[in-house]
MIVEXMI-712166 format. One line per 2 residues: number of its first residue (from 1); for each residue z, x, y of N, C-alpha, C, O. Coordinates in steps of 0.001 Angstrom, whole numbers, plus 500000, padded with zeros to 6 digits. Example, Ala and Ser with C-alpha at 12.3 -4.5 7.8 and 13.67 -1.06 7.14 Angstrom:
1	507800/513190/494310/507800/512300/495500/507800/513200/496700/508465/514236/496681 | 507080/512850/497750/507140/513670/498940/507870/512900/500030/508039/513409/501138 $
END
This chain:
1	500000/500827/498790/500000/500000/500000/500000/500864/501264/499195/500641/502168 | 500909/501856/501328/500949/502718/502501/499672/503548/502615/499190/503795/503720 $
3	499131/503974/501493/497877/504723/501535/496771/503880/502146/495974/504387/502934 | 496710/502608/501797/495708/501704/502343/495906/501524/503847/494932/501471/504598 $
5	497159/501431/504289/497439/501288/505720/497088/502547/506501/496571/502469/507616 | 497368/503703/505917/497042/504967/506581/495531/505123/506702/495020/505525/507747 $
7	494830/504803/505631/493369/504787/505725/492914/503812/506810/492040/504125/507618 | 493519/502636/506812/493152/501615/507784/493329/502078/509210/492475/501829/510062 $
9	494441/502758/509478/494721/503240/510831/493626/504165/511332/493118/503985/512439 | 493262/505146/510532/492267/506128/510987/490855/505558/510987/490092/505801/511922 $
11	490502/504812/509965/489144/504269/509900/488937/503202/510969/487898/503183/511629 | 489900/502324/511145/489765/501283/512171/489727/501894/513566/489016/501404/514443 $
13	490493/502968/513772/490401/503665/515051/488997/504194/515294/488474/504094/516403 | 488390/504757/514259/487024/505263/514381/486029/504130/514590/485036/504299/515297 $
15	486287/502983/513985/485405/501821/514175/485428/501371/515634/484376/501161/516238 | 486627/501223/516199/486720/500843/517606/486068/501862/518516/485413/501507/519496 $
17	486250/503116/518190/485635/504202/518944/484113/504111/518883/483446/504158/519917 | 483564/503981/517684/482110/503955/517506/481484/502701/518115/480362/502746/518618 $
19	482213/501577/518069/481689/500349/518672/481676/500462/520191/480748/499987/520844 | 482698/501086/520747/482806/501171/522193/482051/502314/522838/481754/502270/524032 $
21	481739/503338/522058/481130/504537/522637/479795/504279/523351/479599/504817/524441 | 478866/503484/522793/477581/503297/523486/477704/502591/524838/476795/502671/525664 $
23	478826/501901/525066/478966/501131/526306/480077/501690/527195/480535/501019/528120 | 480505/502913/526911/481678/503481/527582/481541/503479/529098/482519/503228/529802 $
25	480374/503749/529602/480222/503892/531051/479471/502713/531677/478917/502834/532770 | 479455/501578/530984/478799/500386/531496/479832/499367/531969/480918/499268/531396 $
27	479501/498625/532995/480288/497469/533376/479966/496321/532404/478931/496333/531738 | 480858/495343/532337/480670/494278/531351/479368/493514/531576/478712/493121/530612 $
29	478990/493301/532823/477719/492604/533080/476541/493404/532539/475565/492827/532060 | 476628/494720/532614/475579/495564/532035/475593/495478/530509/474536/495461/529878 $
31	476773/495426/529925/476880/495268/528467/476229/493960/528038/475517/493916/527035 | 476471/492905/528790/475863/491608/528467/474342/491661/528573/473639/491112/527724 $
33	473839/492315/529606/472381/492416/529746/471770/493188/528580/470667/492878/528131 | 472492/494191/528096/471976/495038/527027/472133/494410/525654/471259/494563/524801 $
35	473238/493704/525427/473575/493254/524066/473704/491740/523915/473934/491250/522810 | 473558/490997/525006/473645/489548/524917/474901/489024/525586/475788/489802/525935 $
37	474987/487715/525769/476086/487115/526544/477471/487362/525964/478453/487333/526705 | 477577/487602/524663/478874/487869/524047/479231/489355/524063/480293/489755/523587 $
39	478332/490160/524615/478581/491586/524653/478237/492259/523332/477528/491684/522505 | 478730/493459/523134/478454/494202/521908/479414/493748/520814/480629/493745/521012 $
41	478867/493364/519660/479720/492882/518571/479306/493453/517214/479794/493014/516172 | 478409/494427/517237/478043/495137/516013/477636/496548/516410/477362/496824/517578 $
43	477601/497422/515441/477313/498821/515735/475922/499014/516313/474954/498382/515890 | 475852/499900/517284/474582/500371/517818/474253/501659/517053/474830/502714/517318 $
45	473335/501559/516121/473049/502679/515219/472208/503733/515923/471167/503427/516505 | 472666/504965/515866/471947/506075/516470/470679/506374/515661/470745/506516/514440 $
47	469543/506469/516326/468273/506621/515610/468151/507980/514926/467388/508129/513972 | 468909/508980/515415/468822/510309/514815/469707/510423/513577/469281/510939/512544 $
49	470920/509945/513689/471872/510100/512579/471847/508921/511619/472338/509022/510494 | 471273/507794/512061/471283/506546/511282/472710/506059/511040/472989/505358/510067 $
51	473596/506444/511938/475004/506068/511836/475492/505529/513186/474873/505750/514227 | 476604/504828/513134/477334/504497/514349/478194/505710/514664/479156/505991/513949 $
53	477861/506423/515715/478479/507730/515931/479858/507608/516557/480112/506724/517375 | 480732/508502/516160/482060/508592/516734/482014/509453/517989/481091/510247/518174 $
55	483008/509292/518842/483069/510098/520053/484123/511192/519915/484647/511435/518828 | 484421/511842/521028/485466/512857/521040/486822/512287/520634/487688/513033/520176 $
57	487022/510976/520794/488295/510352/520417/488594/510576/518935/489675/511041/518574 | 487636/510243/518092/487844/510406/516654/487749/511869/516243/488469/512309/515347 $
59	486871/512620/516885/486823/514053/516599/488205/514679/516780/488699/515369/515889 | 488824/514439/517929/490119/515050/518209/491225/514472/517328/492185/515170/517001 $
61	491098/513209/516945/492055/512625/516005/492017/513374/514680/493060/513656/514089 | 490823/513693/514220/490693/514453/512978/491303/515842/513104/491951/516322/512174 $
63	491101/516485/514240/491691/517809/514434/493212/517724/514584/493924/518641/514178 | 493712/516634/515162/495161/516410/515164/495678/516344/513736/496684/516966/513398 $
65	494982/515586/512907/495403/515430/511513/495390/516769/510781/496311/517073/510024 | 494350/517569/511004/494322/518854/510307/495398/519805/510830/495940/520606/510069 $
67	495704/519720/512111/496810/520502/512634/498121/520148/511945/498919/521032/511631 | 498343/518874/511712/499531/518418/510978/499536/518983/509568/500547/519516/509110 $
69	498413/518869/508883/498321/519361/507510/498566/520861/507440/499198/521347/506503 | 498070/521588/508421/498313/523032/508455/499792/523340/508654/500320/524291/508078 $
71	500460/522521/509480/501895/522717/509698/502682/522443/508426/503622/523169/508102 | 502299/521400/507709/502967/521071/506447/502760/522194/505433/503679/522551/504695 $
73	501558/522740/505402/501227/523781/504425/501839/525132/504774/502364/525829/503906 | 501768/525495/506050/502138/526846/506455/503538/526949/507038/504084/528047/507146 $
75	504127/525814/507416/505400/525858/508107/505191/526130/509590/504067/526357/510036 | 506264/526107/510338/506147/526362/511759/506085/525078/512566/506183/523974/512030 $
77	505923/525251/513853/505960/524141/514791/504700/523278/514687/503585/523798/514711 | 504878/521978/514574/503742/521067/514434/502853/521103/515673/501629/521171/515562 $
79	503464/521059/516839/502680/521025/518068/501847/522285/518228/500698/522213/518666 | 502399/523422/517885/501646/524671/517966/500451/524652/517017/499363/525106/517375 $
81	500651/524130/515813/499532/524029/514864/498460/523069/515390/497267/523320/515220 | 498874/521992/516015/497903/521053/516589/497129/521730/517725/495916/521560/517844 $
83	497828/522484/518544/497160/523231/519622/496092/524163/519058/494979/524220/519581 | 496421/524888/518003/495442/525773/517374/494241/524977/516855/493097/525414/516971 $
85	494517/523817/516288/493424/522961/515803/492551/522493/516959/491329/522428/516821 | 493160/522166/518095/492380/521740/519254/491489/522869/519775/490393/522616/520275 $
87	491950/524092/519662/491107/525218/520061/489890/525337/519151/488812/525730/519596 | 490064/524998/517880/488903/524943/516982/487978/523801/517383/486756/523956/517367 $
89	488557/522645/517746/487715/521542/518241/486935/521992/519471/485749/521689/519600 | 487592/522711/520371/486914/523198/521566/485687/524025/521188/484652/523940/521849 $
91	485798/524815/520138/484663/525627/519690/483489/524738/519260/482332/525096/519480 | 483776/523595/518655/482684/522701/518257/481954/522135/519467/480817/521675/519357 $
93	482609/522171/520613/482006/521610/521815/481194/522621/522612/480247/522251/523305 | 481564/523905/522516/480817/524891/523305/480271/526063/522482/479389/526790/522938 $
95	480809/526240/521252/480369/527299/520331/480315/528678/521001/479366/529443/520827 | 481355/528959/521763/481425/530287/522375/482886/530732/522426/483805/529913/522438 $
97	483070/532037/522455/484405/532599/522587/485164/532627/521270/484727/532069/520263 | 486299/533284/521306/487161/533350/520130/487844/532003/519910/488069/531239/520849 $
99	488165/531735/518663/488914/530526/518339/489720/530821/517082/489380/531745/516343 | 490785/530057/516818/491675/530381/515703/491025/530332/514327/491438/531057/513423 $
101	490001/529478/514157/489309/529336/512878/490287/528971/511758/490271/529558/510676 | 491133/527987/512053/492148/527559/511081/491801/526221/510425/492495/525780/509509 $
103	490739/525582/510889/490435/524224/510428/489217/524182/509507/488162/524730/509827 | 489377/523538/508385/488248/523312/507488/487233/522358/508108/486072/522323/507698 $
105	487671/521591/509087/486746/520695/509777/485582/521440/510404/484531/520846/510645 | 485743/522718/510669/484654/523510/511243/483458/523592/510310/482358/523949/510733 $
107	483667/523265/509046/482563/523280/508085/481680/522037/508195/480588/521996/507628 | 482154/521023/508927/481402/519775/509058/480498/519842/510280/480965/519726/511413 $
109	479207/520030/510049/478261/520254/511127/478130/519052/512058/477809/519216/513235 | 478375/517842/511543/478238/516677/512402/479303/516627/513497/479167/515870/514458 $
111	480360/517429/513357/481382/517469/514391/480996/518390/515552/481662/518399/516586 | 479929/519158/515382/479436/520015/516460/478530/519187/517367/477329/519439/517472 $
113	479123/518206/518008/478366/517291/518863/479231/516933/520057/480394/516563/519903 | 478668/517043/521229/479407/516670/522439/479209/515184/522685/478105/514735/522992 $
115	480269/514443/522551/480228/512999/522742/481121/512634/523932/482160/511992/523777 | 480699/513048/525091/481431/512804/526334/482877/513271/526243/483794/512489/526494 $
117	483097/514553/525883/484474/515050/525797/485169/514989/527146/484540/515184/528186 | 486472/514718/527126/487221/514601/528369/487302/515930/529111/487585/516973/528520 $
119	487054/515872/530395/487088/517087/531210/488486/517695/531206/488628/518917/531173 | 489517/516858/531238/490880/517373/531218/491142/518144/529933/491725/519228/529968 $
121	490718/517598/528802/490910/518288/527526/490194/519628/527520/490769/520642/527125 | 488950/519634/527954/488175/520871/527963/488810/521919/528873/488984/523073/528480 $
123	489150/521509/530079/489704/522465/531031/491051/523007/530580/491319/524201/530712 | 491890/522142/530054/493212/522576/529616/493102/523565/528465/493788/524588/528453 $
125	492246/523266/527505/492110/524150/526352/491407/525453/526718/491705/526503/526148 | 490491/525390/527651/489798/526601/528085/490705/527506/528920/490393/528682/529105 $
127	491804/526983/529417/492710/527769/530255/493442/528849/529479/493927/529814/530070 | 493530/528699/528161/494274/529644/527348/495771/529435/527391/496531/530259/526882 $
129	496205/528333/527999/497623/528027/528142/497892/526678/527489/497081/525759/527610 | 499016/526550/526802/499364/525298/526138/500379/524520/526960/501461/525024/527263 $
131	500030/523303/527317/500971/522448/528020/502064/521941/527102/501846/521761/525903 | 503234/521713/527663/504366/521129/526924/505010/520061/527803/504567/519827/528928 $
133	506040/519426/527296/506753/518415/528080/507446/519030/529290/507781/518317/530236 | 507664/520324/529272/508338/520991/530383/507467/522026/531089/507889/522624/532079 $
135	506264/522237/530586/505346/523204/531187/504035/522495/531511/503250/522187/530614 | 503803/522239/532792/502651/521455/533226/501425/522328/533438/501513/523454/533925 $
137	500286/521778/533058/499001/522420/533334/498246/521711/534448/497414/522320/535120 | 498529/520436/534645/497769/519611/535574/498590/518370/535908/499770/518288/535566 $
139	497974/517427/536564/498646/516163/536876/497868/514992/536286/497857/513896/536846 | 497220/515235/535155/496347/514214/534564/497122/513249/533686/497945/513648/532863 $
141	496839/511974/533882/497369/510941/532994/496224/510213/532279/496372/509061/531869 | 495095/510887/532136/493952/510299/531453/494276/509918/530021/495261/510378/529444 $
143	493432/509072/529463/493683/508550/528115/493270/509527/527023/493294/509177/525843 | 492890/510751/527398/492517/511750/526399/493658/512206/525526/493431/512888/524527 $
145	494892/511846/525878/496030/512143/525019/496250/511050/523990/496355/511331/522796 | 496321/509809/524442/496679/508709/523551/495625/508451/522483/495959/508010/521384 $
147	494382/508713/522781/493303/508357/521850/493270/509238/520604/492473/508980/519702 | 494121/510279/520527/494016/511237/519424/495301/511414/518624/495320/512204/517680 $
149	496386/510701/518971/497697/511047/518415/498165/510161/517264/499252/510388/516732 | 497392/509173/516865/497837/508263/515804/498301/508975/514528/499265/508519/513912 $
151	497656/510079/514100/498108/510723/512859/499578/511141/512869/500176/511301/511805 | 500164/511320/514044/501553/511762/514107/502535/510663/513706/503714/510936/513481 $
153	502059/509441/513617/502892/508366/513088/502683/508103/511614/503320/507223/511036 | 501781/508877/510999/501360/508575/509627/501888/509535/508574/502057/509137/507421 $
155	502146/510756/508922/502204/511811/507918/503539/511974/507209/503609/512646/506180 | 504611/511367/507742/505920/511633/507151/506807/510402/507188/506822/509661/508170 $
157	507541/510193/506109/508580/509170/506074/509946/509799/506288/510958/509098/506297 | 509986/511110/506460/511257/511824/506570/511711/512007/508015/512885/512287/508254 $
159	510816/511857/508975/511223/511870/510371/511659/510464/510765/511384/509505/510044 | 512339/510335/511909/512705/509012/512385/511785/508604/513530/510905/509363/513936 $
161	511998/507401/514040/511116/506877/515080/511160/507744/516327/510127/507985/516952 | 512334/508210/516690/512447/509054/517886/511580/510300/517749/510879/510679/518687 $
163	511628/510935/516581/510847/512155/516391/509352/511844/516379/508558/512634/516891 | 508956/510712/515806/507547/510327/515814/507046/510155/517252/505934/510568/517583 $
165	507866/509551/518088/507499/509366/519498/507373/510711/520207/506410/510953/520934 | 508349/511576/519990/508328/512881/520650/507148/513730/520186/506559/514457/520987 $
167	506795/513649/518904/505654/514403/518407/504360/513946/519084/503525/514771/519456 | 504199/512646/519239/503011/512143/519917/502956/512566/521367/501897/512938/521873 $
169	504100/512510/522038/504150/512925/523442/503845/514417/523578/503108/514824/524476 | 504414/515231/522684/504169/516674/522759/502703/517011/522507/502140/517888/523163 $
171	502094/516320/521565/500684/516590/521264/499801/516244/522451/498841/516960/522735 | 500112/515150/523152/499330/514783/524330/499572/515740/525481/498657/516044/526245 $
173	500817/516221/525608/501166/517117/526711/500492/518478/526594/500492/519245/527557 | 499927/518788/525453/499141/520024/525325/498060/520080/526398/497745/521153/526913 $
175	497498/518934/526729/496403/518894/527704/496683/517992/528903/496064/518173/529951 | 497584/517038/528784/497816/516055/529841/499276/516124/530292/500183/515779/529533 $
177	499495/516568/531516/500848/516885/531962/501551/515769/532717/502770/515822/532881 | 500833/514773/533176/501491/513652/533862/502270/512831/532831/501771/512606/531729 $
179	503474/512382/533166/504246/511580/532202/503505/510373/531661/503705/509991/530508 | 502642/509759/532483/501887/508612/531987/500653/509043/531200/499873/508202/530753 $
181	500478/510347/531034/499500/510863/530082/500116/511075/528719/499444/510905/527702 | 501416/511455/528682/502015/511751/527379/503012/510713/526872/503168/510575/525659 $
183	503698/509975/527757/504651/508970/527246/503932/507831/526514/504392/507444/525440 | 502830/507271/527032/502105/506253/526262/501620/506781/524908/501541/506028/523938 $
185	501300/508064/524848/500877/508663/523582/502027/508645/522584/501838/508350/521404 | 503230/508968/523078/504398/508857/522224/504642/507434/521774/505063/507196/520642 $
187	504377/506486/522659/504525/505074/522290/503595/504734/521133/504009/504078/520176 | 502345/505173/521212/501401/504849/520140/501820/505482/518824/501837/504800/517799 $
189	502156/506762/518822/502547/507394/517557/503800/506736/516992/503940/506601/515777 | 504714/506326/517875/505908/505627/517418/505585/504258/516842/506134/503874/515809 $
191	504703/503524/517497/504320/502203/517003/503633/502304/515642/503908/501513/514740 | 502755/503265/515504/502096/503497/514212/503139/503810/513140/503059/503304/512021 $
193	504106/504638/513485/505181/504980/512544/505918/503721/512087/506158/503545/510892 | 506275/502853/513019/506994/501625/512665/506140/500739/511768/506631/500211/510770 $
195	504877/500573/512110/504006/499691/511328/503778/500220/509916/503600/499433/508986 | 503781/501524/509745/503582/502107/508426/504857/502060/507592/504794/501863/506379 $
197	506003/502237/508223/507249/502435/507474/508171/501225/507431/509137/501216/506668 | 507889/500197/508242/508751/499026/508257/507917/497765/508099/506738/497733/508450 $
199	508542/496742/507572/507875/495452/507395/508232/494562/508578/509107/493701/508483 | 507545/494782/509689/507792/494007/510898/506495/493386/511395/505407/493899/511133 $
201	506621/492286/512108/505460/491753/512810/505072/492737/513903/505881/493572/514308 | 503851/492641/514375/503412/493547/515419/504264/493379/516674/504626/494370/517307 $
203	504584/492155/517038/505383/491927/518237/506754/492584/518114/507233/493206/519062 | 507380/492449/516961/508687/493078/516753/508572/494603/516727/509454/495306/517221 $
205	507484/495106/516151/507278/496559/516114/507089/497114/517525/507605/498183/517849 | 506351/496390/518357/506177/496804/519754/507525/496851/520459/507818/497799/521188 $
207	508339/495831/520243/509636/495778/520905/510558/496901/520444/511248/497509/521262 | 510578/497180/519150/511416/498270/518658/510963/499600/519245/511790/500420/519644 $
209	509665/499811/519296/509143/501051/519863/509454/501142/521348/509842/502201/521841 | 509289/500052/522051/509546/500017/523493/510986/500432/523807/511225/501209/524731 $
211	511929/499917/523046/513342/500223/523283/513613/501717/523131/514299/502316/523959 | 513074/502316/522069/513345/503733/521813/512613/504625/522816/513161/505633/523259 $
213	511390/504267/523174/510668/505026/524203/511465/505023/525506/511597/506057/526161 | 511995/503858/525878/512785/503775/527104/514051/504621/527027/514469/505205/528026 $
215	514657/504689/525859/515855/505513/525689/515525/507005/525829/516231/507749/526509 | 514451/507418/525180/514091/508843/525197/513756/509313/526607/514191/510382/527037 $
217	512976/508501/527323/512458/508917/528626/513158/508192/529777/512568/507984/530837 | 514405/507814/529564/515126/507002/530547/515256/507681/531905/515380/506999/532923 $
219	515230/508992/531938/515388/509707/533199/514059/510044/533862/514030/510658/534928 | 512966/509643/533234/511654/509929/533820/511330/508885/534881/511577/507694/534691 $
221	510783/509334/535982/510507/508446/537117/509465/507379/536792/509398/506356/537474 | 508653/507605/535758/507534/506696/535491/507799/505722/534343/506944/504892/534039 $
223	508951/505806/533709/509179/504972/532530/509198/503485/532879/508764/502662/532073 | 509685/503133/534046/509711/501719/534425/508311/501180/534654/508037/500016/534361 $
225	507420/502019/535176/506029/501590/535364/505382/501281/534017/504701/500268/533861 | 505604/502162/533052/505045/501938/531724/505657/500705/531084/504947/499895/530489 $
227	506958/500559/531200/507630/499436/530561/507141/498099/531121/506932/497148/530368 | 506961/498029/532417/506449/496789/533014/505062/496458/532486/504759/495298/532208 $
229	504219/497477/532346/502858/497228/531886/502838/496813/530418/502052/495946/530036 | 503676/497410/529602/503769/497017/528197/504227/495562/528087/503644/494783/527333 $
231	505258/495199/528830/505745/493825/528765/504712/492841/529306/504603/491715/528820 | 503962/493268/530309/502899/492413/530837/501812/492200/529792/501316/491085/529633 $
233	501440/493252/529083/500416/493118/528045/500850/492123/526978/500049/491302/526528 | 502101/492191/526576/502617/491252/525571/502601/489830/526117/502189/488902/525421 $
235	503043/489655/527347/503100/488299/527917/501718/487709/528119/501547/486496/527995 | 500731/488530/528426/499375/488035/528658/498771/487388/527415/497866/486561/527527 $
237	499262/487755/526237/498701/487157/525019/499003/485664/524926/498432/484962/524091 | 499890/485185/525773/500275/483770/525732/499847/483006/526983/500210/481840/527137 $
239	499077/483640/527887/498643/482905/529072/497305/482228/528827/496758/482293/527726 | 496786/481582/529849/495557/480802/529689/494331/481500/530278/493244/480923/530311 $
241	494501/482725/530736/493368/483476/531261/492473/483949/530116/492936/484122/528989 | 491193/484154/530413/490310/484692/529382/490571/486183/529177/491215/486835/529999 $
243	490071/486696/528091/490354/488087/527732/489857/489064/528784/490551/490026/529113 | 488674/488831/529311/488112/489756/530296/489013/489850/531521/489243/490942/532039 $
245	489519/488720/531984/490392/488733/533152/491724/489406/532838/492241/490170/533653 | 492275/489128/531673/493530/489770/531289/493381/491282/531210/494243/492021/531686 $
247	492295/491738/530612/492078/493181/530511/491871/493804/531886/492336/494915/532142 | 491185/493102/532760/490999/493600/534126/492345/493745/534819/492574/494718/535537 $
249	493229/492789/534610/494539/492824/535257/495445/493908/534677/496382/494356/535339 | 495173/494326/533456/495951/495401/532845/495413/496787/533208/496085/497794/532985 $
251	494213/496835/533762/493594/498107/534115/492394/498376/533227/492167/497652/532257 | 491631/499397/533543/490378/499655/532844/490509/500627/531675/489522/500897/530990 $
253	491689/501150/531437/491894/501980/530255/491538/503439/530407/491586/504181/529426 | 491181/503881/531607/490820/505288/531782/492056/506186/531765/491950/507388/531523 $
255	493212/505610/532019/494452/506382/532013/495338/505898/530866/495141/504809/530326 | 496315/506728/530505/497059/506501/529280/497763/505177/529203/497672/504487/528188 $
257	498475/504798/530269/499253/503565/530200/498361/502329/530132/498725/501335/529504 | 497189/502388/530779/496278/501247/530736/495580/501131/529383/495357/500023/528897 $
259	495240/502249/528780/494636/502217/527444/495619/501628/526435/495235/500834/525576 | 496888/502020/526543/497908/501463/525666/498047/499960/525887/498063/499191/524926 $
261	498147/499539/527143/498336/498123/527445/497171/497282/526934/497381/496221/526347 | 495950/497749/527154/494774/497012/526680/494786/496880/525167/494491/495812/524631 $
263	495125/497956/524482/495149/497931/523018/496256/497019/522500/496047/496283/521535 | 497417/497057/523121/498503/496171/522703/498103/494714/522875/498374/493880/522011 $
265	497463/494416/523989/497015/493051/524242/496020/492582/523165/496199/491521/522567 | 494990/493372/522931/493953/492972/521972/494510/492860/520558/494217/491900/519844 $
267	495308/493836/520157/495845/493834/518796/496819/492693/518581/496808/492054/517528 | 497664/492430/519571/498668/491378/519403/498054/489987/519494/498410/489102/518716 $
269	497141/489786/520430/496539/488455/520571/495712/488089/519346/495680/486927/518941 | 495045/489071/518757/494185/488806/517603/494678/489571/516375/493898/490173/515636 $
271	495983/489528/516184/496615/490257/515077/496031/489874/513723/495993/490697/512808 | 495576/488633/513590/495078/488145/512302/493558/487991/512283/493006/487322/511410 $
273	492895/488605/513238/491431/488531/513307/490908/489895/513763/490652/490111/514947 | 490756/490799/512812/490372/492173/513140/489063/492224/513910/488972/492921/514920 $
275	488036/491494/513449/486733/491557/514098/486819/491133/515557/486218/491763/516428 | 487560/490073/515822/487708/489590/517197/488457/490615/518047/488049/490912/519169 $
277	489533/491144/517520/490327/492117/518279/489493/493330/518658/489545/493793/519798 | 488730/493841/517712/488001/495079/517956/486834/494845/518922/486494/495735/519701 $
279	486224/493667/518881/485129/493392/519817/485660/493115/521224/485068/493567/522204 | 486754/492388/521334/487349/492158/522649/487758/493490/523280/487631/493674/524490 $
281	488243/494405/522464/488765/495671/522988/487699/496562/523595/488031/497505/524314 | 486426/496291/523328/485358/497144/523873/484451/496404/524848/483514/496995/525384 $
283	484709/495141/525083/483858/494368/525994/484588/494120/527316/485173/493061/527540 | 484532/495119/528167/485165/495046/529478/484579/496148/530347/483627/496817/529945 $
285	485129/496338/531517/484550/497268/532491/485018/498707/532331/484541/499583/533052 | 485941/498979/531406/486606/500268/531396/486203/501226/530298/485053/501261/529860 $
287	487196/502013/529861/486976/503085/528879/486949/502484/527478/487943/502516/526753 | 485812/501945/527117/485696/501087/525953/485936/501800/524626/486523/501216/523715 $
289	485494/503051/524500/485704/503702/523208/487184/504017/522977/487661/503950/521844 | 487900/504353/524028/489321/504673/523853/490164/503421/523636/491065/503430/522797 $
291	489895/502350/524369/490638/501114/524113/490298/500573/522731/491154/500004/522055 | 489044/500751/522311/488668/500347/520953/489355/501183/519899/489821/500660/518887 $
293	489418/502498/520138/490045/503393/519166/491529/503083/518997/492022/503003/517872 | 492244/502909/520110/493686/502662/520025/493963/501291/519424/494890/501140/518628 $
295	493168/500288/519798/493309/498975/519164/493111/499088/517655/493871/498513/516876 | 492098/499823/517255/491843/500011/515832/492977/500729/515130/493360/500346/514024 $
297	493525/501775/515757/494663/502482/515169/495811/501529/514871/496427/501595/513808 | 496090/500644/515820/497212/499720/515664/496922/498686/514582/497712/498513/513653 $
299	495795/498004/514703/495501/496926/513755/495206/497443/512364/495477/496760/511376 | 494653/498644/512273/494363/499209/510956/495614/499367/510114/495565/499248/508890 $
301	496750/499640/510777/498025/499749/510051/498441/498417/509454/499183/498374/508473 | 497964/497336/510043/498359/495997/509604/497403/495464/508542/497844/494995/507493 $
303	496098/495532/508805/495142/494940/507870/494868/495844/506677/494552/495354/505593 | 494985/497161/506860/494669/498095/505788/493176/498304/505635/492370/497502/506107 $
305	492828/499367/504984/491420/499752/504812/490640/498756/503979/489518/498396/504336 | 491205/498312/502890/490464/497458/501961/490077/496129/502575/489077/495534/502172 $
307	490851/495647/503546/490576/494347/504154/489656/494429/505365/489352/493407/505979 | 489214/495624/505712/488225/495763/506777/486841/495505/506189/486484/496067/505153 $
309	486077/494662/506847/484752/494292/506342/483870/495518/506140/483912/496466/506924 | 483080/495485/505086/482185/496604/504779/481163/496833/505882/480623/497932/506002 $
311	480887/495807/506693/479894/495984/507770/480349/497044/508768/479524/497664/509439 | 481662/497253/508865/482182/498257/509778/482256/499634/509127/482218/500650/509821 $
313	482359/499674/507829/482575/500946/507147/481289/501606/506663/481220/502832/506580 | 480278/500816/506344/479090/501331/505670/478345/502375/506497/477962/503422/505976 $
315	478140/502093/507783/477320/502983/508616/478143/503796/509612/477609/504271/510614 | 479420/503957/509348/480291/504690/510264/480179/506189/510019/480393/506657/508900 $
317	479848/506931/511049/479730/508378/510936/481049/508988/510450/482125/508630/510929 | 480947/509899/509507/482097/510653/508978/483120/509767/508278/484286/510144/508164 $
319	482705/508607/507813/483671/507706/507169/484325/508362/505962/485522/508188/505736 | 483557/509109/505190/484121/509789/504020/485157/510821/504435/486195/510959/503788 $
321	484881/511539/505503/485807/512548/506004/487089/511910/506525/488183/512423/506289 | 486955/510799/507229/488119/510115/507789/489017/509593/506672/490239/509726/506748 $
323	488431/509007/505646/489209/508524/504498/489902/509692/503797/491073/509599/503429 | 489170/510785/503618/489756/511960/502970/490936/512503/503766/491957/512884/503192 $
325	490793/512539/505102/491895/513027/505936/493090/512091/505834/494231/512548/505782 | 492842/510792/505807/493934/509829/505652/494652/510042/504325/495881/509998/504270 $
327	493902/510269/503271/494517/510480/501957/495352/511757/501928/496391/511801/501271 | 494912/512783/502627/495692/514017/502694/496989/513808/503475/498026/514368/503119 $
329	496933/513009/504529/498161/512685/505261/499116/511896/504374/500328/512110/504406 | 498570/510998/503596/499410/510231/502676/500071/511148/501653/501254/510994/501346 $
331	499314/512092/501131/499848/512978/500098/500944/513889/500646/501802/514337/499885 | 500934/514168/501931/501953/515092/502464/503184/514353/502986/504082/514983/503544 $
333	503243/513023/502817/504379/512267/503332/505705/512694/502697/506760/512555/503316 | 505657/513207/501474/506890/513601/500799/507198/515081/500920/508197/515574/500395 $
335	506303/515789/501634/506553/517207/501851/507590/517375/502958/507630/516574/503893 | 508411/518384/502865/509358/518665/503942/508795/519758/504832/508147/520695/504365 $
337	509056/519618/506116/508525/520571/507097/509556/521656/507376/509303/522557/508176 $
END
């Protein structure tokens, strides 16, 4: 059961990413003109690869996962291993300079593709310096942190919720130094952890995660801003506004807290309708691949891999690799770090 949920989390995240990627920089009216009045609701197959291609969101998620696996295998600090993995990802984007060469993912040629990588991620990694929760590289709160941290909620049943949250925040802080770049990332990894390890409804899981996030970051100046937006996203699922208006009111998802809020809204409102949730999450004016990816990460933990329609899995780029990475995370759940 947990293996199916872990697969679901990563594969559904990639599905949301691949569905949203072709329309990432379009306004909703442009999406409608291109794909019809209901917007995009099926994969736009790339004519070269014959696949629905993933973006940097899923690429970096895979490198996060391999960084975790390397930490489990070799010992040492998880965040440092993830940083080394991100430097290998950076090599796939520019193919120049030295890199750690610690990831087997480097053997996958399809990952050597620039799919609108985040400028903050590139610049931070190219700096040769690793950001931490106490060492800032920039003032970015972009969603390039949250879109890649889901694996940190999947790999272990031996950590607690607080540690899952902190691991997600630390992984995001490698490149994004603004608190609203890394705290929402911790929220996502914590929420994924709860959904995998506890039998709770999504609404209850959100609330449990919210309480612990607020406790951990209670002294941070921005925690109240995040908390208000999370509670607003939950409340919007019960109002009478249409989805497009609700998502507009939550923000466009280009920054961490807005990407989290949009994903919470879509996943919670359509908790029992995966197809609807994932299509709503990418049909708006904002960062569609990231809101799709995070929505998929959340709902995938609930529906599981087997219950996702084959129409989403058949033509998904790197689907075999994503499933394999999920299975490796599942296998290391009983390993001690």
